[in-house]
TILUM-946685 format. One record per residue (C-alpha): x, y, z. Coordinates in Angstrom, 1 decimal, padded with zeros to 4 digits. Layout:
! residues N
east->X	north->Y	up->Z
...
END
This chain:
! residues 499
east->010.8	north->-057.2	up->123.6
east->010.2	north->-054.0	up->121.7
east->009.6	north->-052.9	up->118.1
east->011.6	north->-049.9	up->116.7
east->010.9	north->-047.6	up->113.8
east->014.1	north->-045.9	up->112.5
east->013.8	north->-042.8	up->110.2
east->010.7	north->-044.3	up->108.4
east->009.3	north->-042.4	up->105.5
east->006.4	north->-043.4	up->103.3
east->004.3	north->-042.0	up->100.4
east->001.5	north->-043.8	up->098.6
east->002.3	north->-044.8	up->095.0
east->001.3	north->-042.1	up->092.6
east->000.9	north->-039.5	up->095.4
east->003.1	north->-036.4	up->095.8
east->002.2	north->-036.1	up->099.5
east->004.4	north->-037.7	up->102.1
east->002.4	north->-039.6	up->104.7
east->005.3	north->-040.2	up->107.0
east->008.6	north->-038.3	up->107.0
east->011.6	north->-039.5	up->109.1
east->009.4	north->-041.0	up->111.8
east->011.0	north->-042.6	up->114.8
east->009.3	north->-044.6	up->117.5
east->009.9	north->-047.4	up->120.1
east->007.0	north->-049.7	up->121.0
east->007.7	north->-051.7	up->124.2
east->005.5	north->-054.4	up->125.7
east->002.1	north->-053.2	up->126.6
east->-000.3	north->-050.9	up->124.7
east->000.7	north->-047.8	up->122.9
east->-002.1	north->-045.5	up->121.6
east->-001.6	north->-043.9	up->118.1
east->-003.2	north->-040.5	up->118.2
east->-003.9	north->-038.0	up->115.4
east->-006.5	north->-036.4	up->113.1
east->-008.3	north->-038.3	up->110.4
east->-006.0	north->-038.9	up->107.4
east->-002.8	north->-038.1	up->109.2
east->-001.3	north->-041.6	up->108.7
east->-002.1	north->-043.6	up->111.9
east->-003.1	north->-046.8	up->110.1
east->-000.2	north->-046.4	up->107.6
east->002.3	north->-046.3	up->110.4
east->000.7	north->-049.2	up->112.2
east->000.8	north->-051.3	up->108.9
east->004.5	north->-050.4	up->108.5
east->005.2	north->-051.5	up->112.1
east->003.3	north->-054.7	up->111.4
east->005.3	north->-055.4	up->108.2
east->002.2	north->-055.1	up->106.0
east->003.7	north->-052.1	up->104.2
east->007.3	north->-051.5	up->103.3
east->008.6	north->-048.0	up->104.0
east->010.2	north->-045.9	up->101.2
east->013.2	north->-045.4	up->103.5
east->014.1	north->-046.3	up->107.1
east->013.7	north->-049.6	up->108.8
east->011.6	north->-051.6	up->111.3
east->013.2	north->-054.1	up->113.7
east->013.0	north->-056.8	up->114.5
east->011.5	north->-058.6	up->111.5
east->009.9	north->-062.1	up->111.3
east->007.4	north->-061.5	up->114.1
east->004.0	north->-063.1	up->114.4
east->001.6	north->-060.2	up->113.8
east->-002.2	north->-059.9	up->114.1
east->-003.9	north->-056.8	up->112.5
east->-007.5	north->-056.4	up->113.6
east->-009.1	north->-054.4	up->110.7
east->-011.4	north->-051.4	up->111.4
east->-014.0	north->-053.0	up->109.2
east->-015.9	north->-055.5	up->111.4
east->-017.2	north->-057.3	up->108.3
east->-013.7	north->-058.6	up->107.3
east->-013.5	north->-062.2	up->108.6
east->-010.3	north->-063.2	up->110.3
east->-008.0	north->-065.4	up->108.2
east->-007.9	north->-068.3	up->110.7
east->-011.6	north->-068.1	up->111.7
east->-012.3	north->-071.8	up->111.0
east->-009.2	north->-073.0	up->112.9
east->-010.4	north->-070.9	up->115.9
east->-013.9	north->-072.4	up->115.6
east->-012.4	north->-075.9	up->115.7
east->-010.2	north->-075.2	up->118.7
east->-011.4	north->-076.1	up->122.2
east->-008.2	north->-075.6	up->124.2
east->-008.6	north->-074.1	up->127.6
east->-007.5	north->-070.6	up->126.8
east->-009.8	north->-070.6	up->123.7
east->-012.8	north->-071.6	up->125.9
east->-011.9	north->-068.7	up->128.3
east->-011.7	north->-066.3	up->125.4
east->-015.1	north->-067.3	up->124.1
east->-016.6	north->-066.9	up->127.6
east->-014.9	north->-063.5	up->128.2
east->-016.2	north->-062.1	up->124.9
east->-019.6	north->-063.8	up->125.0
east->-019.0	north->-065.7	up->121.8
east->-021.6	north->-068.4	up->121.0
east->-020.5	north->-071.7	up->119.4
east->-022.1	north->-071.1	up->116.1
east->-020.9	north->-067.6	up->115.5
east->-017.7	north->-068.5	up->113.5
east->-019.9	north->-070.6	up->111.1
east->-022.3	north->-067.8	up->110.3
east->-019.9	north->-064.8	up->110.5
east->-021.7	north->-062.9	up->107.6
east->-025.0	north->-062.9	up->109.4
east->-023.7	north->-061.5	up->112.7
east->-024.1	north->-057.9	up->113.9
east->-021.1	north->-055.6	up->113.7
east->-020.6	north->-055.9	up->117.4
east->-020.6	north->-059.7	up->117.3
east->-018.2	north->-059.7	up->114.3
east->-015.9	north->-057.4	up->116.2
east->-015.8	north->-059.7	up->119.2
east->-014.8	north->-062.6	up->116.9
east->-012.1	north->-060.5	up->115.3
east->-010.6	north->-059.7	up->118.7
east->-010.9	north->-063.3	up->119.9
east->-009.1	north->-064.8	up->116.9
east->-006.4	north->-062.1	up->117.2
east->-005.8	north->-062.9	up->120.9
east->-006.0	north->-066.7	up->120.3
east->-003.0	north->-066.4	up->117.8
east->-000.9	north->-065.0	up->120.7
east->001.0	north->-062.6	up->118.3
east->004.2	north->-060.8	up->119.1
east->002.5	north->-057.6	up->117.8
east->-001.2	north->-057.0	up->117.9
east->-002.7	north->-053.9	up->116.1
east->-006.3	north->-052.9	up->116.9
east->-007.7	north->-050.4	up->114.4
east->-010.9	north->-048.8	up->115.9
east->-012.0	north->-052.0	up->117.8
east->-015.1	north->-050.4	up->119.4
east->-016.5	north->-048.6	up->116.3
east->-020.3	north->-049.2	up->116.0
east->-020.5	north->-051.4	up->119.1
east->-022.6	north->-051.0	up->122.2
east->-021.4	north->-050.3	up->125.8
east->-021.5	north->-054.0	up->126.9
east->-019.4	north->-055.1	up->123.9
east->-017.0	north->-052.2	up->124.5
east->-016.4	north->-053.4	up->128.1
east->-015.9	north->-057.0	up->127.0
east->-013.4	north->-056.0	up->124.3
east->-011.5	north->-053.7	up->126.8
east->-011.2	north->-056.5	up->129.4
east->-010.0	north->-059.0	up->126.7
east->-007.4	north->-056.6	up->125.4
east->-006.1	north->-055.9	up->128.9
east->-005.0	north->-059.5	up->129.2
east->-002.7	north->-059.2	up->126.2
east->001.0	north->-059.3	up->127.3
east->003.1	north->-058.5	up->124.3
east->003.4	north->-055.3	up->122.1
east->000.1	north->-053.7	up->121.2
east->-000.8	north->-050.7	up->119.0
east->-004.2	north->-049.2	up->119.5
east->-005.9	north->-046.8	up->117.0
east->-009.2	north->-045.6	up->118.5
east->-011.5	north->-042.7	up->119.1
east->-012.8	north->-044.4	up->122.3
east->-011.3	north->-042.3	up->125.0
east->-012.3	north->-044.6	up->127.8
east->-010.7	north->-047.6	up->126.1
east->-007.5	north->-045.7	up->125.4
east->-007.3	north->-044.4	up->129.0
east->-007.8	north->-047.8	up->130.4
east->-005.2	north->-049.6	up->128.2
east->-002.3	north->-047.5	up->127.0
east->000.8	north->-046.4	up->128.9
east->002.1	north->-044.1	up->126.2
east->000.8	north->-042.4	up->123.1
east->002.5	north->-041.8	up->119.7
east->001.0	north->-038.5	up->118.7
east->000.9	north->-037.0	up->115.2
east->001.7	north->-033.4	up->115.7
east->002.5	north->-030.9	up->113.0
east->004.5	north->-032.7	up->110.3
east->006.0	north->-035.4	up->112.5
east->005.3	north->-037.8	up->115.4
east->006.3	north->-037.6	up->119.1
east->006.0	north->-040.2	up->121.8
east->004.4	north->-039.0	up->125.0
east->004.1	north->-041.1	up->128.2
east->000.8	north->-041.7	up->129.9
east->-002.8	north->-042.2	up->129.0
east->-004.7	north->-040.1	up->126.4
east->-006.0	north->-037.8	up->129.1
east->-002.5	north->-037.3	up->130.6
east->-001.1	north->-036.7	up->127.1
east->-003.8	north->-034.2	up->126.3
east->-003.1	north->-032.3	up->129.5
east->000.6	north->-032.2	up->128.8
east->000.0	north->-031.0	up->125.3
east->-002.3	north->-028.3	up->126.6
east->000.3	north->-027.1	up->129.0
east->002.9	north->-027.0	up->126.3
east->000.5	north->-025.1	up->124.0
east->-000.2	north->-022.6	up->126.8
east->003.6	north->-022.2	up->127.3
east->004.2	north->-021.8	up->123.6
east->001.5	north->-019.2	up->123.4
east->003.0	north->-017.3	up->126.3
east->006.5	north->-017.5	up->124.7
east->005.1	north->-016.2	up->121.4
east->003.4	north->-013.2	up->123.1
east->006.6	north->-012.4	up->124.9
east->008.5	north->-012.6	up->121.6
east->006.0	north->-010.3	up->119.9
east->006.3	north->-007.7	up->122.7
east->010.1	north->-007.9	up->122.4
east->010.0	north->-007.4	up->118.7
east->007.7	north->-004.4	up->119.0
east->009.9	north->-002.9	up->121.7
east->013.1	north->-003.4	up->119.6
east->011.4	north->-002.0	up->116.5
east->010.5	north->001.2	up->118.3
east->014.1	north->001.5	up->119.7
east->015.6	north->000.7	up->116.3
east->013.5	north->003.4	up->114.7
east->014.6	north->005.9	up->117.3
east->018.3	north->005.0	up->116.9
east->018.1	north->005.2	up->113.1
east->016.7	north->008.7	up->113.5
east->019.6	north->009.6	up->115.8
east->022.1	north->008.2	up->113.3
east->020.5	north->010.2	up->110.6
east->020.7	north->013.4	up->112.6
east->024.4	north->012.6	up->113.5
east->025.1	north->012.1	up->109.8
east->023.5	north->015.5	up->109.0
east->025.6	north->017.2	up->111.7
east->028.8	north->015.7	up->110.2
east->028.0	north->017.2	up->106.8
east->029.8	north->020.5	up->106.0
east->027.6	north->021.0	up->102.9
east->025.4	north->023.7	up->104.6
east->028.2	north->025.4	up->106.5
east->029.4	north->028.8	up->105.5
east->032.8	north->028.6	up->103.7
east->034.3	north->030.9	up->106.4
east->032.8	north->028.9	up->109.4
east->036.2	north->027.4	up->110.4
east->035.0	north->026.7	up->114.0
east->032.1	north->024.5	up->112.6
east->034.4	north->022.6	up->110.3
east->036.8	north->022.0	up->113.1
east->034.1	north->020.5	up->115.4
east->033.1	north->018.1	up->112.6
east->036.7	north->017.1	up->112.0
east->037.3	north->016.5	up->115.7
east->034.2	north->014.3	up->115.9
east->035.4	north->012.2	up->113.0
east->038.9	north->012.0	up->114.5
east->037.6	north->010.9	up->118.0
east->035.1	north->008.5	up->116.6
east->032.1	north->010.3	up->118.2
east->030.5	north->010.7	up->114.9
east->030.0	north->006.9	up->114.4
east->028.5	north->006.1	up->117.8
east->024.9	north->006.6	up->116.8
east->025.4	north->004.6	up->113.6
east->027.0	north->001.7	up->115.4
east->024.2	north->001.7	up->118.0
east->021.7	north->001.6	up->115.2
east->023.5	north->-001.3	up->113.5
east->023.6	north->-003.3	up->116.8
east->019.9	north->-002.6	up->117.3
east->019.1	north->-003.9	up->113.8
east->021.1	north->-007.1	up->114.7
east->019.1	north->-007.5	up->118.0
east->015.9	north->-006.9	up->116.1
east->016.8	north->-009.6	up->113.6
east->017.4	north->-012.2	up->116.4
east->014.2	north->-011.2	up->118.2
east->012.2	north->-011.7	up->114.9
east->013.8	north->-015.1	up->114.5
east->012.8	north->-016.0	up->118.0
east->009.2	north->-015.0	up->117.2
east->009.2	north->-017.1	up->114.0
east->010.5	north->-020.1	up->116.0
east->007.8	north->-019.7	up->118.6
east->005.1	north->-021.4	up->116.5
east->001.7	north->-022.0	up->117.9
east->-000.8	north->-024.4	up->116.3
east->-003.5	north->-022.4	up->114.5
east->-006.7	north->-022.2	up->116.5
east->-010.1	north->-021.2	up->115.1
east->-012.0	north->-019.3	up->117.8
east->-015.4	north->-017.7	up->117.8
east->-019.0	north->-018.3	up->118.8
east->-020.6	north->-020.4	up->116.1
east->-024.0	north->-020.1	up->117.9
east->-024.0	north->-016.3	up->117.8
east->-027.3	north->-016.3	up->115.8
east->-028.9	north->-019.3	up->117.6
east->-031.4	north->-019.3	up->120.4
east->-033.9	north->-021.6	up->122.0
east->-037.4	north->-021.7	up->120.4
east->-040.1	north->-019.6	up->122.1
east->-042.2	north->-022.7	up->122.3
east->-041.7	north->-024.6	up->125.5
east->-042.3	north->-028.0	up->124.0
east->-041.0	north->-028.8	up->120.4
east->-042.0	north->-032.4	up->119.9
east->-044.6	north->-034.7	up->121.5
east->-045.0	north->-038.4	up->121.0
east->-047.8	north->-040.4	up->122.6
east->-047.2	north->-043.8	up->124.1
east->-046.9	north->-046.4	up->121.4
east->-045.0	north->-049.5	up->120.1
east->-042.5	north->-049.0	up->117.4
east->-041.9	north->-052.2	up->115.3
east->-039.4	north->-053.2	up->112.8
east->-039.5	north->-056.9	up->111.7
east->-039.4	north->-059.0	up->114.9
east->-038.2	north->-056.1	up->116.9
east->-040.6	north->-054.1	up->119.2
east->-039.9	north->-051.0	up->121.2
east->-042.4	north->-049.8	up->123.9
east->-042.4	north->-046.0	up->124.1
east->-044.1	north->-044.0	up->126.9
east->-045.4	north->-040.5	up->126.4
east->-042.4	north->-038.3	up->125.4
east->-041.8	north->-034.6	up->125.1
east->-038.8	north->-032.6	up->124.0
east->-038.4	north->-029.2	up->125.7
east->-037.0	north->-026.2	up->123.8
east->-033.6	north->-026.3	up->125.6
east->-033.3	north->-029.9	up->126.7
east->-030.3	north->-031.9	up->125.7
east->-031.4	north->-035.6	up->125.6
east->-029.1	north->-038.5	up->125.2
east->-030.5	north->-041.8	up->123.7
east->-028.6	north->-044.9	up->124.7
east->-029.0	north->-048.7	up->124.5
east->-027.4	north->-051.8	up->123.1
east->-027.0	north->-052.6	up->119.4
east->-030.4	north->-053.5	up->118.0
east->-032.5	north->-051.9	up->120.7
east->-034.1	north->-049.4	up->118.4
east->-032.3	north->-046.1	up->118.9
east->-032.3	north->-045.1	up->115.3
east->-035.9	north->-046.2	up->114.8
east->-036.9	north->-044.0	up->117.8
east->-035.0	north->-041.0	up->116.4
east->-036.6	north->-041.4	up->113.0
east->-040.1	north->-041.6	up->114.6
east->-039.4	north->-038.4	up->116.6
east->-038.3	north->-036.6	up->113.4
east->-041.6	north->-037.6	up->111.8
east->-043.5	north->-036.0	up->114.7
east->-041.7	north->-032.6	up->114.4
east->-044.1	north->-029.8	up->113.4
east->-043.4	north->-028.6	up->109.8
east->-042.8	north->-025.0	up->110.8
east->-039.8	north->-025.8	up->113.1
east->-036.2	north->-025.3	up->111.9
east->-034.6	north->-028.8	up->112.5
east->-031.2	north->-030.1	up->111.7
east->-031.2	north->-034.0	up->111.4
east->-027.8	north->-035.7	up->110.8
east->-028.3	north->-039.5	up->110.3
east->-025.8	north->-042.2	up->111.1
east->-025.0	north->-042.9	up->107.4
east->-025.2	north->-040.3	up->104.7
east->-026.3	north->-041.6	up->101.3
east->-024.4	north->-040.7	up->098.2
east->-027.3	north->-038.7	up->096.7
east->-027.6	north->-036.7	up->099.9
east->-023.8	north->-036.1	up->100.1
east->-023.8	north->-034.8	up->096.5
east->-026.7	north->-032.4	up->097.4
east->-024.7	north->-031.1	up->100.4
east->-021.6	north->-030.4	up->098.3
east->-023.7	north->-028.7	up->095.6
east->-025.3	north->-026.5	up->098.3
east->-021.8	north->-025.5	up->099.5
east->-020.9	north->-024.4	up->095.9
east->-024.1	north->-022.4	up->095.5
east->-023.6	north->-020.4	up->098.7
east->-022.5	north->-016.8	up->098.7
east->-018.9	north->-016.0	up->099.5
east->-019.8	north->-014.8	up->103.0
east->-022.0	north->-017.9	up->103.7
east->-019.3	north->-020.3	up->102.5
east->-016.7	north->-018.5	up->104.6
east->-018.9	north->-018.9	up->107.7
east->-019.5	north->-022.7	up->107.0
east->-015.8	north->-023.3	up->106.5
east->-015.0	north->-021.4	up->109.7
east->-017.3	north->-023.7	up->111.6
east->-015.7	north->-026.8	up->109.9
east->-012.3	north->-025.6	up->111.0
east->-013.6	north->-025.2	up->114.6
east->-014.7	north->-028.9	up->114.3
east->-011.1	north->-029.9	up->113.6
east->-011.1	north->-030.3	up->109.9
east->-009.1	north->-028.6	up->107.2
east->-011.4	north->-026.2	up->105.2
east->-009.0	north->-026.5	up->102.2
east->-009.7	north->-030.3	up->102.2
east->-013.5	north->-029.6	up->102.0
east->-012.9	north->-027.2	up->099.0
east->-010.7	north->-029.6	up->097.1
east->-013.7	north->-031.4	up->095.7
east->-012.4	north->-034.8	up->096.5
east->-014.8	north->-037.4	up->098.1
east->-015.2	north->-036.5	up->101.8
east->-014.9	north->-039.0	up->104.6
east->-018.1	north->-039.8	up->106.6
east->-016.7	north->-037.7	up->109.5
east->-016.0	north->-034.7	up->107.3
east->-019.4	north->-035.0	up->105.6
east->-021.2	north->-034.9	up->109.0
east->-019.1	north->-031.8	up->110.1
east->-020.1	north->-030.1	up->106.8
east->-023.8	north->-031.0	up->107.4
east->-023.6	north->-029.5	up->110.9
east->-021.8	north->-026.4	up->109.7
east->-024.4	north->-025.8	up->106.9
east->-027.3	north->-026.4	up->109.2
east->-026.0	north->-023.9	up->111.7
east->-026.5	north->-021.1	up->109.2
east->-030.3	north->-021.7	up->109.3
east->-030.4	north->-021.3	up->113.1
east->-032.0	north->-024.6	up->114.0
east->-034.0	north->-024.8	up->117.2
east->-033.6	north->-028.6	up->117.3
east->-030.6	north->-030.7	up->116.4
east->-030.8	north->-034.5	up->116.1
east->-027.7	north->-036.6	up->115.5
east->-027.3	north->-040.4	up->115.2
east->-023.9	north->-041.7	up->116.3
east->-022.0	north->-038.5	up->115.4
east->-018.6	north->-039.7	up->116.7
east->-018.4	north->-042.8	up->114.4
east->-015.4	north->-042.2	up->112.0
east->-014.2	north->-039.1	up->113.9
east->-010.7	north->-038.7	up->115.4
east->-010.3	north->-037.8	up->119.1
east->-009.6	north->-034.1	up->118.4
east->-012.8	north->-033.9	up->116.3
east->-014.9	north->-035.6	up->119.0
east->-013.7	north->-033.1	up->121.6
east->-014.4	north->-030.2	up->119.2
east->-017.9	north->-031.6	up->118.6
east->-018.4	north->-031.8	up->122.4
east->-017.6	north->-028.1	up->122.8
east->-020.0	north->-027.2	up->120.1
east->-022.9	north->-029.3	up->121.4
east->-022.4	north->-028.2	up->125.0
east->-022.8	north->-024.6	up->124.0
east->-025.8	north->-025.1	up->121.8
east->-028.7	north->-023.1	up->123.3
east->-031.6	north->-025.1	up->121.6
east->-032.9	north->-028.7	up->122.0
east->-030.6	north->-031.6	up->121.2
east->-031.4	north->-035.3	up->120.6
east->-028.2	north->-037.3	up->120.5
east->-027.9	north->-041.1	up->119.8
east->-024.5	north->-042.4	up->120.9
east->-022.6	north->-045.3	up->122.4
east->-020.0	north->-042.8	up->123.6
east->-020.8	north->-042.5	up->127.3
east->-018.3	north->-039.6	up->127.8
east->-019.9	north->-037.6	up->125.0
east->-023.4	north->-038.2	up->126.4
east->-022.3	north->-037.2	up->130.0
east->-020.8	north->-034.0	up->128.8
east->-023.4	north->-032.8	up->126.3
east->-026.7	north->-034.1	up->127.6
east->-028.6	north->-033.7	up->130.9
east->-031.5	north->-036.1	up->130.2
east->-031.1	north->-039.8	up->129.4
east->-033.5	north->-042.0	up->127.5
east->-032.3	north->-045.6	up->127.9
east->-033.6	north->-048.5	up->125.8
east->-033.6	north->-051.8	up->127.8
east->-034.4	north->-055.3	up->126.8
east->-037.5	north->-056.8	up->128.5
east->-036.7	north->-060.1	up->130.3
east->-039.5	north->-062.1	up->128.8
east->-038.7	north->-061.4	up->125.1
east->-035.3	north->-061.0	up->123.5
east->-036.8	north->-058.9	up->120.7
east->-038.8	north->-056.5	up->122.9
east->-037.3	north->-053.3	up->124.4
east->-038.7	north->-050.5	up->126.6
east->-037.7	north->-046.9	up->126.8
east->-036.9	north->-045.6	up->130.3
east->-036.5	north->-041.9	up->131.1
east->-033.6	north->-041.4	up->133.6
END
């Protein structure tokens, strides 16, 4: 079985922008990753494939399939949740066990954590045994343990699966091909995300080399064309009898002989041919397009603080409701990159907020929370508008290096959570912070943006506090790990361990 998209195009009602244009794809059995930047149309394409949206043109075949679409929003209860709760067939019992679902969860869905809700969404989707299963960001906001449980459950699915995710480990473990949004179209590439990225990088390097070769050829031909035009001009001047003496019969004879034998037109013909070659070379240069890259050192003004220790916290207990976190003596060095990890509800955000309260007032600190309130977002946009032209240009250059379109930021439309975090980071960089603290920065980011953020954080010379469930991000950007673990004797009590 396979699902085919033939010349599919789609635009949202009332919009002048085409989301999909003449898209073609074949989805066989197994998992296909759908890869692209935020807002490129990944979810739209998946909904069309699932029959939840009708394309403006083109077709999807076959029709009449059993489809399950697992929404990105974990708070959306599955349509057949009650039926799932009442089912005790053998494969349902196995599903519940595999995903760690307790018997009462379906009956109190609204009170569950986002990770628990996501497990139920996945379980119900797999229980329905659909012909097509679409998973839209299935591991957003969930801890490592839940990620592994979801990955193992999805690996057991045997029909056609479409996976939209920023979780590189999940994609690499499941998919056998990736539908990539590149430029204005889509292209199917075989392999996992890591393999696809490597192939795309090789193609980009090859395209860059071809473009450089084409530029050199155009420059060479331009110089040769100029030389031949000059020769043709001299030849034309030699053929002119305007400046000859009226009695210079020998000179007039030589000119007539050159015209008669055709020698007078050689330089002109060579010049014309060279212009033709130059035109073809210029066309080859235009065809050798390379994706625009924004390069530069965004940390050119940043440096580690002269203080060796920026923040100290004495051993204490942090409490929130019934939750308690035992914290030992902590210190943050001026160039330490510290990753904070733990399961959902362990107190990572509480710990980070407490550390921010302990920061001396005279330190330049950039703190980017997990969720940006509307009032704070409005303040950030106003600050962008109040900047000088050079400052605004620097900020937008950094935003571009973080894999977002600067024009989109300037449009004045409401920014996505991911775009807002990038803008906060870009604005904060102007003030040369000596400490950056970020809480779950990869939530809502596409894969390209996550990799761009990695590059930025790795190069940062100051101190970094990073809360994240993204193990690959922590491995690449931090060198110290603070892990929050549950104590055996109390489900609501956790302890911080420095690894």
